C-alpha positions in Angstrom: -21.1 -33.3 12.7 -20.2 -35.0 9.7 -18.1 -31.9 7.7 -16.7 -31.8 4.5 -14.2 -28.9 3.9 -12.9 -28.0 0.2 -9.4 -27.2 1.1 -8.0 -27.6 4.2 -4.3 -26.9 3.6 -4.4 -22.9 3.3 -5.5 -19.6 4.9 -10.1 -19.8 5.7 -10.1 -23.9 4.7 -7.2 -25.0 6.8 -8.1 -22.9 9.8 -11.9 -24.0 9.4 -10.4 -27.6 9.4 -9.0 -26.9 12.9 -11.7 -24.7 14.2 -14.1 -27.7 13.9 -11.4 -30.5 14.6 -11.1 -28.6 17.9 -14.9 -28.5 18.7 -15.0 -32.3 18.2 -16.5 -32.5 14.7 -15.5 -35.2 12.3 -14.1 -33.2 9.5 -13.2 -34.4 6.4 -11.2 -32.3 4.1 -11.2 -32.4 0.3 -7.8 -31.1 -1.5 -5.2 -32.8 -4.1 -3.0 -34.1 -1.0 0.1 -31.4 -2.4 0.5 -30.1 0.8 0.6 -31.2 4.8 -2.5 -31.5 6.2 -4.4 -30.4 9.6 -4.0 -32.7 12.5 -7.3 -34.7 13.2 -8.7 -34.4 10.1 -10.0 -37.3 7.7 -8.3 -36.5 3.8 -10.5 -37.2 0.6 -7.5 -37.1 -2.0 -9.0 -35.6 -5.4 -9.3 -32.2 -7.5 -12.4 -30.9 -7.7 -12.8 -30.8 -11.1 -12.1 -33.8 -11.1 -14.4 -35.8 -8.6 -15.6 -39.4 -10.6 -17.2 -41.2 -7.6 -15.3 -40.2 -5.1 -17.7 -38.8 -3.0 -20.6 -41.0 -4.6 -21.2 -42.9 -1.3 -20.5 -40.0 0.8 -23.3 -38.3 3.2 -22.3 -35.2 5.5 -24.3 -33.2 7.9 -22.4 -30.5 6.3 -20.0 -28.9 3.4 -18.2 -25.7 4.1 -17.2 -24.9 0.8 -13.9 -22.5 1.0 -12.5 -22.9 -2.2 -15.5 -22.3 -5.2 -14.5 -19.4 -7.1 -17.0 -20.3 -10.0 -20.0 -22.0 -10.7 -18.5 -25.1 -12.4 -16.7 -25.7 -9.1 -20.3 -25.7 -6.9 -22.1 -27.5 -9.6 -19.1 -30.4 -10.0 -19.1 -30.6 -5.8 -22.8 -30.6 -5.4 -22.9 -33.1 -8.4 -20.7 -35.8 -7.3 -21.4 -35.9 -3.4 -23.8 -38.3 -1.9 -25.8 -36.1 -0.1 -25.5 -33.7 2.6 -27.9 -31.5 5.2 -26.1 -27.8 5.2 -24.3 -26.4 2.0 -22.2 -23.3 2.9 -20.4 -20.9 0.2 -17.8 -18.6 1.8 -18.4 -16.0 -1.2 -16.9 -12.1 -0.7 -17.7 -8.7 -0.7 -16.2 -8.6 -4.4 -20.4 -9.4 -5.6 -21.1 -5.6 -5.2 -20.4 -2.8 -7.4 -18.5 -0.2 -6.4 -21.1 2.4 -7.7 -23.6 1.4 -5.3 -24.9 2.7 -2.7 -23.4 2.0 0.5 -22.8 0.6 3.3 -24.1 -3.0 0.8 -26.8 -4.8 2.4 -27.7 -8.3 1.4 -30.7 -7.0 -0.8 -27.6 -4.8 -2.9 -27.7 -6.0 -6.4 -25.0 -7.8 -7.3 -22.9 -6.8 -10.7 -19.6 -6.3 -11.9 -17.1 -4.2 -9.9 -14.5 -3.0 -12.3 -11.6 -3.5 -8.9 -12.4 -6.6 -8.3 -12.8 -8.2 -12.2 -13.4 -11.9 -12.9 -13.0 -12.8 -9.6 -16.0 -10.8 -8.5 -18.3 -12.4 -11.0 -17.2 -15.5 -10.5 -18.0 -15.5 -7.2 -21.7 -14.6 -8.3 -21.9 -17.3 -10.6 -21.0 -19.2 -7.8 -23.6 -17.7 -5.5 -26.5 -18.4 -8.4 -25.2 -22.3 -8.9 -25.2 -22.7 -5.3 -28.8 -21.8 -4.7 -29.8 -23.1 -7.8 -29.2 -26.3 -7.0 -29.5 -26.1 -2.7 -32.0 -23.4 -2.7 -31.2 -24.3 1.7 -28.0 -22.9 1.1 -26.0 -20.0 3.1 -23.9 -17.3 1.7 -21.0 -15.7 3.5 -20.0 -12.6 2.3 -16.8 -11.2 3.9 -14.7 -8.2 3.3 -11.0 -8.2 3.3 -10.2 -11.8 6.1 -7.0 -11.8 8.2 -5.8 -13.7 10.4 -3.6 -17.3 11.3 -2.3 -18.9 7.7 -2.7 -15.5 5.8 -0.9 -16.6 2.8 -1.8 -13.2 0.8 0.8 -11.1 1.2 -1.5 -8.3 3.2 -0.8 -7.6 7.0 2.3 -9.7 6.5 3.8 -6.7 4.2 3.2 -4.6 7.0 4.5 -7.0 9.8 7.5 -6.9 7.5 7.8 -3.2 7.2 7.5 -2.6 11.0 10.4 -5.6 11.6 13.0 -4.1 9.2 12.5 -0.5 10.1 11.0 0.7 7.1 8.4 3.6 6.7 5.0 2.4 5.5 3.6 3.8 2.2 -0.4 5.2 2.3 -2.3 6.1 -1.1 -3.3 10.2 -1.2 -6.3 9.6 0.6 -6.2 6.9 3.1 -8.5 4.5 1.5 -11.2 2.7 4.1 -10.6 -1.0 4.5 -13.1 -3.2 6.1 -12.2 -6.3 7.8 -13.1 -9.9 9.6 -10.9 -12.8 11.3 -10.7 -15.7 9.7 -12.0 -17.1 12.9 -15.4 -15.4 13.1 -15.6 -16.8 9.9 -15.6 -20.0 11.3 -17.6 -19.2 13.7 -20.5 -17.4 11.7 -20.4 -20.5 10.2 -20.9 -23.3 13.0 -23.7 -21.3 14.0 -25.1 -21.3 10.9 -25.0 -24.8 11.4 -26.3 -25.0 14.6 -29.3 -22.4 14.3 -30.3 -22.6 11.3 -32.0 -19.1 10.1 -34.3 -18.4 7.6 -32.1 -16.3 6.2 -29.8 -18.0 3.8 -27.3 -14.3 2.9 -25.1 -12.7 5.3 -22.4 -9.9 5.1 -19.8 -10.4 8.0 -17.3 -7.8 8.6 -16.0 -5.3 11.8 -16.1 -1.7 11.4 -13.8 -0.1 8.6 -10.8 1.5 9.3 -8.4 3.7 7.4 -5.2 2.1 6.3 -3.1 4.6 8.8 -5.4 3.2 11.3 -4.7 -0.6 10.2 -0.8 0.7 9.8 -0.7 1.5 13.1 -2.4 -1.6 14.3 0.3 -4.1 12.7 3.2 -2.0 13.5 2.1 -2.0 17.0 1.6 -5.3 17.1 5.4 -6.0 16.3 6.4 -3.4 19.0 6.8 -0.8 16.6 5.4 2.6 15.3 5.4 3.3 12.0 6.3 6.6 9.7 3.5 6.7 7.4 4.8 8.1 4.0 1.6 9.4 1.3 1.9 8.7 -2.1 2.2 11.6 -4.1 1.8 10.6 -7.8 -0.9 8.7 -10.2 0.6 5.7 -9.8 -1.1 2.0 -9.8 -1.6 1.5 -6.1 -1.1 -1.9 -6.3 2.5 -1.4 -6.9 3.2 -0.6 -3.5 0.3 -1.7 -1.4 -2.1 -4.5 -0.9 -5.3 -3.5 -1.3 -7.5 -1.9 -4.4 -8.1 1.9 -4.0 -11.6 1.4 -3.5 -12.9 2.7 -0.2 -16.4 0.4 1.0 -18.1 -0.8 3.8 -20.5 -4.0 4.3 -23.5 -3.6 6.3 -23.7 -6.4 8.8 -26.9 -6.0 11.0 -28.3 -9.5 9.9 -25.0 -11.6 11.0 -24.5 -9.1 14.1 -28.5 -10.8 15.4 -26.4 -13.9 15.2 -23.0 -13.1 16.2 -22.6 -9.6 18.3 -19.2 -10.2 19.7 -16.3 -10.2 17.1 -12.6 -10.2 17.7 -11.6 -6.7 17.7 -8.9 -5.7 15.0 -6.0 -5.0 17.5 -6.3 -8.5 19.2 -6.9 -10.1 15.9 -3.5 -8.4 14.6 -1.8 -9.6 17.5 -2.5 -12.8 17.1 -1.7 -12.8 12.9 1.7 -11.0 14.3 2.4 -14.1 16.7 1.5 -16.9 14.1 3.7 -15.1 11.6 6.7 -14.4 13.9 6.7 -18.4 14.3 6.1 -19.3 10.7 6.8 -17.5 7.6 6.3 -19.8 5.4 3.1 -19.9 3.8 2.6 -15.6 2.6 3.1 -15.2 -1.1 5.2 -12.3 -1.2 5.1 -9.5 -3.9 7.6 -6.9 -4.9 6.0 -4.0 -2.8 8.9 -3.1 -0.5 11.3 -3.2 -3.8 9.0 -1.0 -5.5 8.9 1.6 -2.9 12.5 1.3 -2.4 13.2 2.0 -6.0 10.8 4.7 -6.5 11.5 7.1 -3.6 10.3 10.3 -5.3 6.7 8.9 -5.3 6.1 9.3 -2.0 6.4 11.9 0.7 
């Protein structure tokens, strides 16, 4: 297939570009050409907010939109492109309000989520724009995505704690987290393009784990066992922990019909650590370790 991937240089979009190239597809990436490009792609150098005639005469079998965060992103892209056979939007579980009944299904009413704020509302607007302009569009709603090229300081933070012999601090309620490996997101997108199911909105995620379980898996990938410390004060969780104080679960039974096998968390984290050990440059670090070091009385 001739596939256009928005982005192509950071995390999900970069992994997707390499994934589809490796499977023999003709892959184009749309970005501003400010970072190194994946091998084997064709670059469309442009800002998605100012496309002009850049895509006017191009037709693609599929568009994988991994960088749409609001309605305008979708409208400008679909308005500028010459045409496409299929359009897939990588959305987010952030579209579900935290007060809705869990596990969230694809039919759960979307709405504002106090933890995700504008990000979640922007994804809702992006979904609405996509389905309005392209009724056959597919929407994928993952929970936390992890794996190779992850630029968000999540598993990399735990790897740093493990490598430096630091304890790992978890919230008092040991929040539950749900993940999906970046390759499973790409593999599922390819299945949608090949099988073209009647349904067009899909949750996708592995079985939730507690923060403690997640930390143990990350330490184990680095050959270590963690010393876990609990937060004992009412402080903002994001000061010392890379996830919101929010447990949730997606029901992905619909996706499992199409893709029953998933990359297990242990295998996926091992892959993430192997990649991180080789290249730590892509991660945007935050001051979690500094906060923990300067506030030891907050943890027990």
